[in-house]
MIROLO-642189 format. One line per field, with one value per atom (N, C-alpha, C, O): residue in one letter; atom name; x, y, z. Coordinates in nm, 4 decimals. Layout:
BEGIN
r A, ...
a CA, ...
X X, ...
Y Y, ...
Z Z, ...
This chain:
BEGIN
r M, M, M, M, T, T, T, T, K, K, K, K, S, S, S, S, T, T, T, T, T, T, T, T, K, K, K, K, G, G, G, G, Q, Q, Q, Q, E, E, E, E, I, I, I, I, I, I, I, I, Q, Q, Q, Q, R, R, R, R, L, L, L, L, K, K, K, K, D, D, D, D, G, G, G, G, Q, Q, Q, Q, P, P, P, P, L, L, L, L, N, N, N, N, E, E, E, E, I, I, I, I, K, K, K, K, T, T, T, T, V, V, V, V, V, V, V, V, A, A, A, A, V, V, V, V, S, S, S, S, E, E, E, E, D, D, D, D, E, E, E, E, W, W, W, W, H, H, H, H, K, K, K, K, F, F, F, F, S, S, S, S, S, S, S, S, K, K, K, K, A, A, A, A, Y, Y, Y, Y, S, S, S, S, I, I, I, I, A, A, A, A, L, L, L, L, T, T, T, T, E, E, E, E, S, S, S, S, K, K, K, K, K, K, K, K, E, E, E, E, R, R, R, R, V, V, V, V, S, S, S, S, F, F, F, F, R, R, R, R, T, T, T, T, K, K, K, K, K, K, K, K, H, H, H, H, V, V, V, V, S, S, S, S, A, A, A, A, T, T, T, T, S, S, S, S, N, N, N, N, E, E, E, E, E, E, E, E, I, I, I, I, L, L, L, L, A, A, A, A, I, I, I, I, L, L, L, L, E, E, E, E, L, L, L, L, N, N, N, N, E, E, E, E, Q, Q, Q, Q, L, L, L, L, A, A, A, A, D, D, D, D, Y, Y, Y, Y, A, A, A, A, L, L, L, L, L, L, L, L, L, L, L, L, P, P, P, P, I, I, I, I, M, M, M, M, S, S, S, S, T, T, T, T, M, M, M, M, N, N, N, N, D, D, D, D, F, F, F, F, K, K, K, K, A, A, A, A, I, I, I, I, Q, Q, Q, Q, P, P, P, P, L, L, L, L, A, A, A, A, L, L, L, L, N, N, N, N, L, L, L, L, P, P, P, P, S, S, S, S, S, S, S, S, E, E, E, E, N, N, N, N, R, R, R, R, I, I, I, I, I, I, I, I, Q, Q, Q, Q, L, L, L, L, I, I, I, I, G, G, G, G, L, L, L, L, A, A, A, A, T, T, T, T, M, M, M, M, H, H, H, H, P, P, P, P, R, R, R, R, L, L, L, L, R, R, R, R, V, V, V, V, M, M, M, M, Q, Q, Q, Q, K, K, K, K, K, K, K, K, R, R, R, R, E, E, E, E, I, I, I, I
a N, CA, C, O, N, CA, C, O, N, CA, C, O, N, CA, C, O, N, CA, C, O, N, CA, C, O, N, CA, C, O, N, CA, C, O, N, CA, C, O, N, CA, C, O, N, CA, C, O, N, CA, C, O, N, CA, C, O, N, CA, C, O, N, CA, C, O, N, CA, C, O, N, CA, C, O, N, CA, C, O, N, CA, C, O, N, CA, C, O, N, CA, C, O, N, CA, C, O, N, CA, C, O, N, CA, C, O, N, CA, C, O, N, CA, C, O, N, CA, C, O, N, CA, C, O, N, CA, C, O, N, CA, C, O, N, CA, C, O, N, CA, C, O, N, CA, C, O, N, CA, C, O, N, CA, C, O, N, CA, C, O, N, CA, C, O, N, CA, C, O, N, CA, C, O, N, CA, C, O, N, CA, C, O, N, CA, C, O, N, CA, C, O, N, CA, C, O, N, CA, C, O, N, CA, C, O, N, CA, C, O, N, CA, C, O, N, CA, C, O, N, CA, C, O, N, CA, C, O, N, CA, C, O, N, CA, C, O, N, CA, C, O, N, CA, C, O, N, CA, C, O, N, CA, C, O, N, CA, C, O, N, CA, C, O, N, CA, C, O, N, CA, C, O, N, CA, C, O, N, CA, C, O, N, CA, C, O, N, CA, C, O, N, CA, C, O, N, CA, C, O, N, CA, C, O, N, CA, C, O, N, CA, C, O, N, CA, C, O, N, CA, C, O, N, CA, C, O, N, CA, C, O, N, CA, C, O, N, CA, C, O, N, CA, C, O, N, CA, C, O, N, CA, C, O, N, CA, C, O, N, CA, C, O, N, CA, C, O, N, CA, C, O, N, CA, C, O, N, CA, C, O, N, CA, C, O, N, CA, C, O, N, CA, C, O, N, CA, C, O, N, CA, C, O, N, CA, C, O, N, CA, C, O, N, CA, C, O, N, CA, C, O, N, CA, C, O, N, CA, C, O, N, CA, C, O, N, CA, C, O, N, CA, C, O, N, CA, C, O, N, CA, C, O, N, CA, C, O, N, CA, C, O, N, CA, C, O, N, CA, C, O, N, CA, C, O, N, CA, C, O, N, CA, C, O, N, CA, C, O, N, CA, C, O, N, CA, C, O, N, CA, C, O, N, CA, C, O, N, CA, C, O, N, CA, C, O, N, CA, C, O, N, CA, C, O, N, CA, C, O, N, CA, C, O, N, CA, C, O, N, CA, C, O, N, CA, C, O, N, CA, C, O, N, CA, C, O, N, CA, C, O, N, CA, C, O, N, CA, C, O, N, CA, C, O, N, CA, C, O, N, CA, C, O, N, CA, C, O, N, CA, C, O, N, CA, C, O, N, CA, C, O, N, CA, C, O, N, CA, C, O
X 0.0737, -0.0312, 0.0210, 0.1323, 0.0458, 0.1235, 0.1252, 0.0478, 0.2207, 0.2046, 0.0984, 0.0438, 0.0430, -0.0792, -0.2108, -0.2920, -0.2290, -0.3404, -0.3407, -0.4500, -0.2685, -0.2518, -0.2817, -0.4015, -0.2448, -0.2403, -0.4140, -0.4976, -0.4494, -0.5410, -0.7055, -0.7996, -0.6594, -0.7534, -0.7561, -0.8489, -0.5948, -0.6049, -0.6736, -0.7585, -0.6976, -0.8044, -0.9238, -1.0019, -0.9800, -1.1295, -1.1566, -1.2651, -1.0640, -1.0978, -1.1136, -1.2147, -1.0286, -1.0239, -1.1457, -1.1873, -1.1954, -1.2958, -1.4402, -1.5402, -1.4499, -1.5612, -1.5369, -1.6387, -1.3940, -1.4101, -1.4640, -1.5009, -1.4747, -1.5625, -1.4052, -1.3752, -1.3491, -1.2045, -1.2091, -1.2580, -1.1733, -1.2099, -1.0749, -0.9711, -1.1210, -1.0341, -0.9049, -0.8069, -0.9074, -0.7599, -0.6742, -0.5563, -0.7363, -0.6272, -0.5798, -0.4781, -0.6827, -0.6361, -0.5527, -0.4390, -0.5829, -0.4136, -0.3032, -0.2096, -0.2752, -0.1859, -0.0563, 0.0637, -0.1742, -0.1750, -0.0677, 0.0467, -0.1868, -0.1330, -0.0301, 0.0527, -0.0382, 0.0755, 0.1840, 0.1664, 0.2658, 0.3763, 0.3674, 0.3874, 0.3209, 0.3493, 0.2178, 0.1513, 0.1920, 0.0718, 0.0317, -0.0747, 0.1463, 0.1795, 0.1483, 0.0255, 0.1744, 0.1521, 0.0032, -0.0583, -0.0582, -0.1663, -0.2822, -0.3822, -0.2764, -0.3366, -0.3070, -0.3889, -0.1851, -0.1599, -0.2603, -0.3350, -0.2472, -0.2999, -0.4215, -0.4788, -0.5176, -0.6641, -0.6951, -0.7687, -0.6335, -0.7303, -0.7114, -0.8145, -0.6545, -0.6430, -0.7426, -0.7860, -0.7742, -0.8880, -1.0049, -1.0867, -1.0350, -1.1572, -1.1764, -1.2783, -1.0337, -1.1084, -1.1020, -1.1144, -1.0795, -1.0666, -1.2372, -1.2864, -1.3057, -1.4307, -1.5244, -1.6443, -1.4336, -1.5577, -1.6058, -1.7143, -1.4638, -1.4712, -1.5793, -1.6535, -1.5469, -1.6420, -1.7794, -1.8290, -1.8243, -1.9556, -2.0279, -2.1394, -1.9578, -1.9943, -2.0181, -2.1135, -1.9281, -1.9222, -2.0974, -2.1847, -2.1373, -2.2142, -2.3501, -2.4130, -2.3647, -2.4135, -2.4689, -2.5790, -2.4170, -2.4253, -2.4964, -2.6164, -2.4739, -2.5913, -2.6405, -2.6531, -2.7059, -2.7923, -2.9361, -3.0517, -2.8511, -2.9857, -2.9699, -3.0633, -2.9110, -3.0128, -3.0517, -3.0500, -3.1157, -3.1694, -3.3249, -3.3589, -3.3844, -3.5240, -3.6139, -3.7032, -3.5670, -3.6089, -3.5390, -3.5738, -3.4681, -3.4068, -3.4436, -3.4663, -3.4557, -3.4403, -3.3667, -3.3834, -3.2511, -3.1428, -3.1767, -3.2197, -3.1289, -3.1444, -2.9911, -2.8831, -3.0262, -2.8639, -2.7569, -2.7861, -2.6618, -2.5672, -2.6379, -2.6417, -2.6783, -2.7145, -2.8359, -2.8417, -2.8741, -3.0367, -2.9846, -3.0418, -2.8417, -2.8902, -2.7784, -2.7880, -2.6949, -2.6779, -2.7450, -2.7260, -2.8695, -3.0044, -3.0592, -3.0661, -3.1016, -3.0975, -3.0622, -3.1309, -2.9380, -2.8762, -2.8377, -2.7573, -2.8852, -2.8664, -2.9704, -2.9529, -3.0669, -3.2352, -3.2403, -3.3173, -3.1740, -3.1703, -3.0379, -3.0303, -2.9453, -2.8676, -2.9713, -2.9794, -3.0410, -3.1352, -3.2089, -3.2138, -3.2867, -3.4189, -3.3422, -3.4072, -3.2693, -3.1278, -3.1955, -3.2540, -3.1449, -3.0938, -3.2694, -3.2990, -3.3693, -3.4902, -3.5469, -3.6627, -3.4509, -3.4691, -3.5585, -3.6047, -3.5615, -3.6485, -3.5574, -3.4438, -3.5928, -3.5004, -3.5948, -3.6697, -3.6143, -3.6780, -3.6251, -3.5077, -3.7812, -3.7693, -3.6635, -3.6405, -3.6228, -3.5226, -3.6002, -3.5506, -3.7775, -3.8141, -3.9352, -4.0402, -3.8653, -3.9067, -3.8877, -3.7933, -3.9934, -3.9717, -3.9694, -3.9904, -3.9354, -3.8997, -4.0163, -3.9906, -4.1156, -4.2441, -4.2556, -4.2643, -4.2520, -4.1763, -4.1015, -4.1313, -3.9537, -3.8670, -3.9290, -3.9376, -3.9845, -4.0315, -4.1306, -4.1564, -4.1820, -4.2711, -4.2506, -4.3311, -4.1560, -4.0557, -3.9473, -3.9351, -3.8705, -3.7904, -3.8254, -3.7985, -3.8645, -3.9558, -4.0149, -3.9859, -4.0896, -4.0966, -3.9829, -3.9972, -3.8517, -3.7651, -3.6823, -3.5927, -3.7362, -3.6653, -3.7632, -3.7244, -3.8382, -3.9837, -3.9341, -3.9825, -3.8655, -3.8561, -3.7906, -3.7076, -3.8363, -3.9453, -4.0775, -4.1365, -4.1364, -4.2716, -4.3421, -4.4650, -4.2649, -4.3581, -4.3044, -4.3217, -4.2456, -4.2290, -4.3587, -4.3713, -4.4063, -4.5740, -4.6014, -4.6491, -4.5877, -4.6427, -4.5043, -4.5311, -4.4331, -4.2861, -4.3503, -4.3725, -4.3624, -4.4143, -4.5505, -4.5703, -4.6167, -4.7511, -4.6673, -4.6587, -4.6155, -4.5397, -4.4773, -4.4980, -4.4189, -4.3202, -4.3594, -4.3234, -4.4817, -4.5792, -4.6787, -4.6986, -4.7447, -4.7846, -4.6836, -4.7243, -4.5553, -4.4612, -4.4378, -4.4421, -4.4181, -4.3674, -4.5169, -4.5328, -4.6085, -4.6899, -4.8326, -4.9556, -4.7456, -4.7791, -4.8406, -4.7855, -4.9616, -4.9675, -4.8461, -4.8013, -4.8213, -4.7045, -4.5800, -4.5228, -4.5374, -4.4373, -4.4639, -4.3946, -4.5893, -4.6050, -4.5877, -4.5396, -4.6320, -4.6211, -4.4807, -4.4452, -4.3651, -4.2688, -4.1769, -4.1105, -4.2120, -4.1574, -4.2364, -4.1711, -4.3774, -4.4146, -4.3104, -4.2105, -4.3061, -4.2132, -4.0987, -4.0711, -4.0098, -3.9050, -3.8948, -3.7998, -4.0086, -4.0306, -4.0607, -4.0783, -4.0573, -4.1195, -3.9882, -4.0128
Y -0.1424, 0.0370, 0.1212, 0.0782, 0.2305, 0.3494, 0.4351, 0.3947, 0.5707, 0.6171, 0.7083, 0.7617, 0.7482, 0.7974, 0.7417, 0.8105, 0.6060, 0.5362, 0.5052, 0.4957, 0.4892, 0.4832, 0.6569, 0.6744, 0.7203, 0.8652, 0.8776, 0.9457, 0.8310, 0.8836, 0.8213, 0.8831, 0.6573, 0.6278, 0.6649, 0.6536, 0.7179, 0.7834, 0.8564, 0.8443, 0.9753, 1.1003, 1.0569, 1.1347, 0.9693, 0.9324, 0.8640, 0.8916, 0.7769, 0.7649, 0.8270, 0.8159, 0.9217, 1.0562, 1.1469, 1.2139, 1.1705, 1.2052, 1.1381, 1.2085, 1.0452, 0.9318, 0.9298, 0.9206, 0.9378, 0.9796, 1.0744, 1.0826, 1.2068, 1.3611, 1.4877, 1.5925, 1.3624, 1.4874, 1.6214, 1.5971, 1.7317, 1.8407, 1.8131, 1.7508, 1.8865, 1.9117, 1.9524, 1.8781, 2.0976, 2.1723, 2.0783, 2.0599, 2.0077, 1.9182, 1.7830, 1.7243, 1.7397, 1.6350, 1.7143, 1.6721, 1.7974, 1.8298, 1.8735, 1.8658, 1.9353, 1.8997, 1.8166, 1.8281, 1.7174, 1.5244, 1.4605, 1.4156, 1.4849, 1.4082, 1.4514, 1.3805, 1.5823, 1.6534, 1.7595, 1.8474, 1.7324, 1.8057, 1.9637, 2.0819, 1.8829, 2.0572, 2.0688, 1.9674, 2.1615, 2.2027, 2.1012, 2.0401, 2.0773, 1.9464, 1.8327, 1.8352, 1.7461, 1.6825, 1.6944, 1.6327, 1.7340, 1.7367, 1.7383, 1.6685, 1.7774, 1.7884, 1.6773, 1.6169, 1.6148, 1.4461, 1.3605, 1.2680, 1.4058, 1.2589, 1.2631, 1.1543, 1.4098, 1.4371, 1.3806, 1.2823, 1.4481, 1.4243, 1.2506, 1.2013, 1.1714, 1.0309, 0.9478, 0.8347, 1.0696, 1.0390, 1.0461, 0.9620, 1.1372, 1.1807, 1.0777, 1.0471, 1.0420, 0.8675, 0.7620, 0.6601, 0.7613, 0.6009, 0.6672, 0.6625, 0.7150, 0.7648, 0.7708, 0.7435, 0.8184, 0.8021, 0.6768, 0.6296, 0.6346, 0.4439, 0.3307, 0.2389, 0.3868, 0.3235, 0.3743, 0.3303, 0.4589, 0.5005, 0.4446, 0.3968, 0.4456, 0.3783, 0.2238, 0.1606, 0.1915, -0.0022, 0.0457, -0.0338, 0.1183, 0.0934, 0.1116, 0.0167, 0.2372, 0.2335, 0.1724, 0.2131, 0.0764, -0.0728, -0.1643, -0.1755, -0.1995, -0.2676, -0.2396, -0.3169, -0.0874, 0.0010, -0.0338, -0.0354, -0.0717, -0.0991, -0.2360, -0.2944, -0.2860, -0.4477, -0.5287, -0.6479, -0.4428, -0.4624, -0.3625, -0.2485, -0.5160, -0.4714, -0.3328, -0.2621, -0.3276, -0.2567, -0.1097, -0.0175, -0.0908, 0.0709, 0.1057, 0.0108, 0.2397, 0.2845, 0.4214, 0.5324, 0.3416, 0.4333, 0.5044, 0.4474, 0.6636, 0.7079, 0.6475, 0.6518, 0.5995, 0.5584, 0.7395, 0.8588, 0.6749, 0.7732, 0.8673, 0.9847, 0.7584, 0.7973, 0.9103, 1.0329, 0.8686, 0.9272, 1.0775, 1.1858, 1.0453, 1.2111, 1.2792, 1.3997, 1.2154, 1.3016, 1.4228, 1.5442, 1.3056, 1.4209, 1.5090, 1.6307, 1.4410, 1.5843, 1.6563, 1.7552, 1.6608, 1.7723, 1.8620, 1.9529, 1.8476, 1.8311, 1.9051, 1.9984, 1.9025, 1.9319, 2.0680, 2.1610, 2.0663, 2.1948, 2.2808, 2.3976, 2.2346, 2.3720, 2.4464, 2.5654, 2.3221, 2.4519, 2.5118, 2.6348, 2.4293, 2.5184, 2.6502, 2.7532, 2.6492, 2.7424, 2.9137, 3.0107, 2.8815, 3.0250, 3.0621, 3.1750, 2.9981, 3.0648, 3.0671, 3.0829, 3.0502, 3.0738, 2.9623, 2.9892, 2.8709, 2.7417, 2.6704, 2.7170, 2.4906, 2.4352, 2.3078, 2.3402, 2.2155, 2.0918, 2.0944, 2.0993, 2.0884, 2.0445, 1.9104, 1.8033, 1.9543, 1.8244, 1.7010, 1.5900, 1.7246, 1.6104, 1.5555, 1.4991, 1.6031, 1.5523, 1.3846, 1.3208, 1.3345, 1.1702, 1.1860, 1.2793, 1.0529, 1.0407, 1.0518, 1.1366, 1.0414, 1.1126, 1.2656, 1.3088, 1.3279, 1.4769, 1.5103, 1.5986, 1.4251, 1.4578, 1.4767, 1.5843, 1.3080, 1.2690, 1.3655, 1.3572, 1.4472, 1.5390, 1.6765, 1.7509, 1.7077, 1.8666, 1.8343, 1.8987, 1.7142, 1.6915, 1.7407, 1.8556, 1.6850, 1.7191, 1.8496, 1.9269, 1.8753, 2.0352, 2.1660, 2.2792, 2.0923, 2.1652, 2.2101, 2.2944, 2.1268, 2.1267, 2.2640, 2.3267, 2.2806, 2.3939, 2.5247, 2.6318, 2.5361, 2.6682, 2.8126, 2.8042, 2.8854, 3.0307, 2.9405, 2.9120, 2.8849, 2.8698, 2.7857, 2.7866, 2.6872, 2.5754, 2.6340, 2.5654, 2.7534, 2.7547, 2.7822, 2.7814, 2.7955, 2.8428, 2.7348, 2.7080, 2.6137, 2.4844, 2.4527, 2.4277, 2.4496, 2.3732, 2.4515, 2.3903, 2.6112, 2.6602, 2.6015, 2.5953, 2.5694, 2.4085, 2.2946, 2.2504, 2.2684, 2.1541, 2.1588, 2.0914, 2.2306, 2.2523, 2.2529, 2.1880, 2.3978, 2.4342, 2.3442, 2.3440, 2.2505, 2.1153, 1.9935, 1.9144, 1.9994, 1.9161, 1.9949, 1.9332, 2.1115, 2.1899, 2.1817, 2.0872, 2.2466, 2.2273, 2.0811, 2.0783, 2.0037, 1.8655, 1.8678, 1.9384, 1.7738, 1.7929, 1.6914, 1.7052, 1.6151, 1.5497, 1.5733, 1.5403, 1.6706, 1.7381, 1.8538, 1.8849, 1.9356, 2.0710, 2.0439, 2.1247, 1.9396, 1.9024, 1.9088, 1.9841, 1.7756, 1.7824, 1.9079, 1.9210, 2.0364, 2.1466, 2.2215, 2.3183, 2.2206, 2.3004, 2.2018, 2.2634, 2.0984, 2.0457, 2.0683, 2.0342, 2.1142, 2.1808, 2.3445, 2.4119, 2.3756, 2.5252, 2.5456, 2.6463, 2.4601, 2.4608, 2.4292, 2.4252
Z 0.0154, 0.0401, -0.0002, 0.0298, -0.0556, -0.1200, 0.0189, 0.1057, 0.0547, 0.1853, 0.1508, 0.2474, 0.0008, 0.0129, 0.0633, 0.1252, 0.0321, 0.0766, 0.1883, 0.2442, 0.2319, 0.4148, 0.4244, 0.4462, 0.4194, 0.5092, 0.4100, 0.4693, 0.3051, 0.2701, 0.3872, 0.4368, 0.3870, 0.4734, 0.6566, 0.7367, 0.6791, 0.8047, 0.7968, 0.8852, 0.7044, 0.7298, 0.7093, 0.7641, 0.6566, 0.6219, 0.7761, 0.8273, 0.8520, 0.9816, 1.0501, 1.1195, 1.0690, 1.1741, 1.1006, 1.1952, 1.0262, 0.9977, 1.0398, 1.0259, 1.0753, 1.0984, 1.2360, 1.3046, 1.3157, 1.4639, 1.5201, 1.6373, 1.3737, 1.4235, 1.4708, 1.5280, 1.3858, 1.4546, 1.3522, 1.2419, 1.3705, 1.2889, 1.1827, 1.2051, 1.0567, 0.9666, 0.9942, 1.0006, 1.0138, 1.0402, 1.1340, 1.1037, 1.2651, 1.3261, 1.2848, 1.3218, 1.1918, 1.0983, 1.0037, 0.9826, 0.9576, 0.8690, 0.9116, 0.8320, 1.0528, 1.0887, 1.1429, 1.1681, 1.1428, 1.2364, 1.1177, 1.1240, 0.9835, 0.8581, 0.7815, 0.7242, 0.7820, 0.6361, 0.6989, 0.7833, 0.6500, 0.7382, 0.6235, 0.6516, 0.4640, 0.4163, 0.3131, 0.2922, 0.2664, 0.1711, 0.0838, 0.0937, -0.0309, -0.1415, -0.0214, -0.0286, 0.0719, 0.1143, 0.1471, 0.0602, 0.2129, 0.2426, 0.0977, 0.1141, 0.0270, -0.1163, -0.1510, -0.2202, -0.1165, -0.2481, -0.1219, -0.1537, 0.0110, 0.0876, 0.1011, 0.1074, 0.1118, 0.1112, -0.0339, -0.0424, -0.1674, -0.3177, -0.2756, -0.3213, -0.2307, -0.1862, -0.1211, -0.1431, -0.0034, 0.0304, -0.0076, 0.0299, -0.0815, -0.1467, -0.2920, -0.3540, -0.3131, -0.4284, -0.3811, -0.4490, -0.2428, -0.1508, -0.1645, -0.2773, -0.0728, -0.0444, -0.1366, -0.1408, -0.2206, -0.3705, -0.4255, -0.4595, -0.4206, -0.4610, -0.3581, -0.3930, -0.2229, -0.1549, -0.2171, -0.3208, -0.1490, -0.2119, -0.3162, -0.2956, -0.4660, -0.5497, -0.5548, -0.5999, -0.5081, -0.4489, -0.3362, -0.3710, -0.2562, -0.1497, -0.2858, -0.3327, -0.3195, -0.4346, -0.5308, -0.5680, -0.5863, -0.6261, -0.5311, -0.5564, -0.4781, -0.3569, -0.2792, -0.1842, -0.2777, -0.2902, -0.3608, -0.3186, -0.5386, -0.6156, -0.6108, -0.6656, -0.5789, -0.5365, -0.4979, -0.5284, -0.3826, -0.2358, -0.2921, -0.3238, -0.2733, -0.2974, -0.2041, -0.2509, -0.0912, 0.0074, -0.0210, 0.0528, -0.0966, -0.0956, -0.2309, -0.3060, -0.2839, -0.4246, -0.4247, -0.3741, -0.5295, -0.5577, -0.7397, -0.8399, -0.7137, -0.8814, -0.9227, -0.8638, -1.0291, -1.0952, -1.1396, -1.1483, -1.1513, -1.2262, -1.3677, -1.4046, -1.4060, -1.5533, -1.4832, -1.4914, -1.4536, -1.4150, -1.3409, -1.3531, -1.2503, -1.1733, -1.2849, -1.3082, -1.3382, -1.5074, -1.5426, -1.5358, -1.6010, -1.6457, -1.5672, -1.5848, -1.4729, -1.3604, -1.3468, -1.3214, -1.3530, -1.3286, -1.4689, -1.4476, -1.6096, -1.7330, -1.7416, -1.8199, -1.6960, -1.6944, -1.6025, -1.6265, -1.5256, -1.3964, -1.4502, -1.4119, -1.5271, -1.5814, -1.7288, -1.7594, -1.7986, -1.8830, -1.8149, -1.8134, -1.7396, -1.5994, -1.5562, -1.5385, -1.5471, -1.4268, -1.5277, -1.4796, -1.7066, -1.7932, -1.7532, -1.7923, -1.6937, -1.6646, -1.5211, -1.4822, -1.4648, -1.3358, -1.2256, -1.1148, -1.2781, -1.2127, -1.1841, -1.1756, -1.1536, -1.0873, -1.0601, -0.9679, -1.0895, -1.0622, -0.8723, -0.8356, -0.7521, -0.6614, -0.6090, -0.6653, -0.5058, -0.4762, -0.4447, -0.4636, -0.3745, -0.3898, -0.4685, -0.4378, -0.6038, -0.7393, -0.7527, -0.7062, -0.8226, -0.8366, -1.0352, -1.1127, -1.0498, -1.1993, -1.2327, -1.3182, -1.2400, -1.3017, -1.3587, -1.4737, -1.2346, -1.2207, -1.3089, -1.3894, -1.3109, -1.3839, -1.5321, -1.5912, -1.5965, -1.7030, -1.7619, -1.8820, -1.6942, -1.7315, -1.7464, -1.8024, -1.7029, -1.7319, -1.8546, -1.9588, -1.8123, -1.9324, -2.0652, -2.1002, -2.1142, -2.2904, -2.2987, -2.3900, -2.2154, -2.2050, -2.2141, -2.2603, -2.1428, -2.1421, -2.2539, -2.2543, -2.3636, -2.4997, -2.5703, -2.6688, -2.5286, -2.6469, -2.5275, -2.5641, -2.4203, -2.3472, -2.4635, -2.5541, -2.4338, -2.3217, -2.3337, -2.2295, -2.4827, -2.4795, -2.4112, -2.4185, -2.3230, -2.2366, -2.0789, -1.9782, -2.0752, -1.9620, -1.8545, -1.7321, -1.9170, -1.7788, -1.7671, -1.6568, -1.8704, -1.8144, -1.7329, -1.6153, -1.7472, -1.6477, -1.4630, -1.3586, -1.4948, -1.3704, -1.2656, -1.1443, -1.3743, -1.3062, -1.2406, -1.1261, -1.3475, -1.2698, -1.1285, -1.0276, -1.1475, -1.0655, -0.8958, -0.7976, -0.9310, -0.8416, -0.7473, -0.6258, -0.8809, -0.8314, -0.7562, -0.6712, -0.8053, -0.7152, -0.5590, -0.4526, -0.5687, -0.4403, -0.3831, -0.3058, -0.4014, -0.3000, -0.2898, -0.2883, -0.2861, -0.3406, -0.1478, -0.0633, -0.1172, 0.0285, 0.1081, 0.2219, 0.0332, 0.1655, 0.2178, 0.3217, 0.0730, 0.1093, 0.1877, 0.2846, 0.1375, 0.2171, 0.4255, 0.5049, 0.4486, 0.5514, 0.6074, 0.6981, 0.5098, 0.5571, 0.6109, 0.7137, 0.4447, 0.5076, 0.5903, 0.6292, 0.6471, 0.7988, 0.8639, 0.9010, 0.8827, 0.9815, 1.0062, 1.1212, 0.9472, 0.9360, 0.9637, 1.0036, 0.9327, 0.9663, 1.1605, 1.2290, 1.1805, 1.3315, 1.4489, 1.5694
């Protein structure tokens, strides 16, 4: 195992243990270049582990996970909508996404319909209850 990998794993473990980042930085790295190399490796290790965990979630019946392709499509849709000061609500379902995605191709003429769909998703009673609970 390389020194970067060892230090990267140490950074991850210290973060999991709740140690503050500035403290980890002083303990793990001597210079800024070392810190950059070690923290970069820690990020790479954590990303790989997250991807493995996501794949395992997709195989379990009781867990729902959005695929990476769907996530990229959602981000792309939000990029299109952002030009018109719109955004897909964070609690949107794939059905909401599929209803808005074709309309985004016809912007700005479809802007009113997209606003209606976003309004329906945002003001859905189940979601409004969750929003109100957070306000309290």
